[in-house]
C-alpha positions in Angstrom: -17.7 18.4 2.4 -15.5 16.3 0.1 -16.2 12.6 0.4 -14.0 11.6 -2.5 -11.0 10.6 -0.4 -11.0 7.0 0.7 -9.0 5.2 3.4 -7.9 1.7 2.4 -6.8 -0.7 5.1 -5.5 -4.3 5.3 -3.4 -3.9 2.1 -1.0 -6.7 1.3 2.7 -5.7 1.2 2.7 -6.5 -2.5 0.5 -3.5 -3.3 2.2 -0.2 -4.5 0.7 3.1 -5.6 0.2 1.9 -9.2 -1.5 -1.4 -8.2 -3.7 0.6 -5.8 -4.8 2.9 -8.6 -5.4 -0.1 -10.9 -7.7 -1.8 -8.3 -9.8 1.4 -7.8 -10.0 2.3 -11.5 -12.8 -0.3 -11.8 -14.9 1.9 -9.5 -14.3 5.1 -11.5 -11.7 7.8 -12.2 -8.8 7.8 -9.8 -7.3 11.2 -9.1 -4.5 9.9 -6.8 -3.6 6.6 -5.0 -0.9 6.5 -2.3 0.2 3.6 -0.2 1.5 4.9 3.1 5.1 3.9 3.7 7.3 3.6 6.9 9.7 6.6 7.0 12.7 4.4 8.1 12.3 1.2 6.1 10.3 2.5 3.1 8.0 -0.6 3.4 4.3 -0.3 3.1 2.5 0.2 6.4 -0.5 -1.8 5.1 -2.8 1.1 4.4 -3.3 3.9 1.9 -5.5 6.6 0.5 -7.3 6.9 -2.9 -9.0 10.0 -4.2 -11.8 9.5 -6.7 -13.0 12.2 -9.1 -16.6 12.3 -7.8 -18.5 11.6 -4.5 -20.5 9.0 -6.4 -17.4 7.1 -7.6 -16.1 7.1 -4.1 -19.4 5.7 -2.7 -19.3 3.1 -5.6 -15.7 2.1 -4.6 -16.8 1.7 -0.9 -19.8 -0.4 -1.9 -18.0 -2.6 -4.4 -14.4 -2.9 -3.0 -14.9 -3.0 0.8 -14.1 -6.6 1.7 -12.7 -7.4 -1.8 -9.9 -9.9 -2.0 -6.5 -8.5 -3.0 -3.7 -11.0 -3.1 -5.4 -13.1 -0.5 -6.3 -10.3 1.9 -9.7 -8.7 2.4 -9.2 -4.9 2.1 -11.2 -2.4 4.1 -12.5 0.7 2.2 -14.1 3.7 4.0 -14.6 7.4 3.3 -11.5 9.0 4.9 -12.0 11.1 8.0 -10.3 14.4 8.3 -6.9 14.2 9.9 -7.0 15.0 13.6 -4.6 17.4 15.3 -2.0 15.5 17.4 
């Protein structure tokens, strides 16, 4: 089971993919960082996903960054659950 992918919620609108990667780099090696955007408007939907290079780095990110203040908002960081069939 891969526990390297993180769900990040409550992101401020100001955060883009690069800023998200920069925030999580302090917890370890970031493989990918993506802010989910609205298909029609292209604006951030306020959440995203980050993949760390190891399970330990992902756990470290949850421990150290969950509840962290980013541009005045407390972000939520959890291990991402597998996508469910709709």
